[in-house]
C-alpha positions in Angstrom: -79.2 -0.6 -21.8 -79.2 -1.9 -25.4 -82.8 -1.9 -26.6 -82.2 -3.3 -30.0 -79.4 -4.7 -32.2 -79.5 -4.8 -36.0 -76.9 -5.4 -38.7 -77.5 -3.1 -41.6 -76.1 -1.5 -44.7 -75.1 2.0 -44.1 -72.9 4.0 -46.5 -70.7 6.4 -44.4 -70.8 4.9 -40.9 -69.5 1.7 -39.4 -72.2 1.8 -36.7 -74.7 4.0 -35.0 -76.5 4.4 -31.7 -80.0 5.8 -31.6 -81.4 8.0 -28.8 -83.6 5.0 -27.8 -80.5 2.8 -27.3 -80.7 0.9 -30.6 -77.2 -0.2 -31.9 -76.8 -0.7 -35.6 -73.6 -2.1 -37.2 -72.6 -2.2 -40.8 -72.4 -5.9 -41.9 -68.8 -5.4 -42.9 -67.8 -5.0 -39.3 -67.6 -8.7 -39.0 -64.7 -8.6 -41.5 -62.6 -6.3 -39.4 -59.9 -7.6 -37.1 -61.2 -8.4 -33.6 -59.4 -5.5 -32.0 -60.9 -3.1 -34.5 -64.4 -4.6 -34.1 -64.0 -4.3 -30.3 -63.2 -0.6 -30.8 -66.4 -0.1 -32.9 -68.5 -1.8 -30.3 -67.0 0.1 -27.4 -67.4 3.4 -29.4 -71.2 2.7 -29.8 -71.6 1.6 -26.2 -70.1 4.8 -24.9 -72.7 6.6 -27.0 -75.3 5.1 -24.7 -73.8 7.3 -22.0 -72.5 10.3 -24.0 -74.2 11.3 -27.2 -71.5 13.5 -28.8 -67.8 13.1 -29.6 -66.7 15.4 -26.7 -63.5 15.1 -24.8 -65.4 13.3 -22.1 -66.6 10.8 -24.8 -63.1 10.0 -26.0 -61.8 9.8 -22.4 -64.4 7.0 -21.8 -63.4 5.2 -25.0 -59.7 5.5 -23.9 -60.5 3.8 -20.6 -61.5 0.6 -22.4 -59.4 0.9 -25.6 -56.3 3.0 -24.9 -55.0 2.6 -28.4 -58.3 3.5 -30.1 -56.7 6.0 -32.4 -54.8 3.2 -34.3 -58.2 1.4 -34.9 -59.7 4.6 -36.3 -56.6 4.9 -38.6 -57.0 1.2 -39.6 -60.6 1.7 -40.6 -59.7 4.8 -42.6 -56.9 2.9 -44.4 -58.5 -0.5 -44.9 -62.3 -0.2 -44.3 -63.3 0.5 -47.9 -61.3 -2.6 -49.2 -63.0 -5.1 -46.9 -64.8 -7.7 -49.0 -66.0 -11.2 -48.6 -63.7 -13.4 -50.7 
């Protein structure tokens, strides 16, 4: 269950999930393509079930976003350049 949602400015992460179920998203997430944003949200929702990036974690992400690796790559290649114009 999501306990709290908060947009925020973080430097090195697109989002985070606390042990108490609070999801936090970098404000720039809204600038990402919808499929990339969906990946970010699913990634954090899976953290509500599995805390670490284990094989089981990635298997759960894969069930919802089978092409998640291309979204990770998109963020690496384009994330820093996202700006409001």
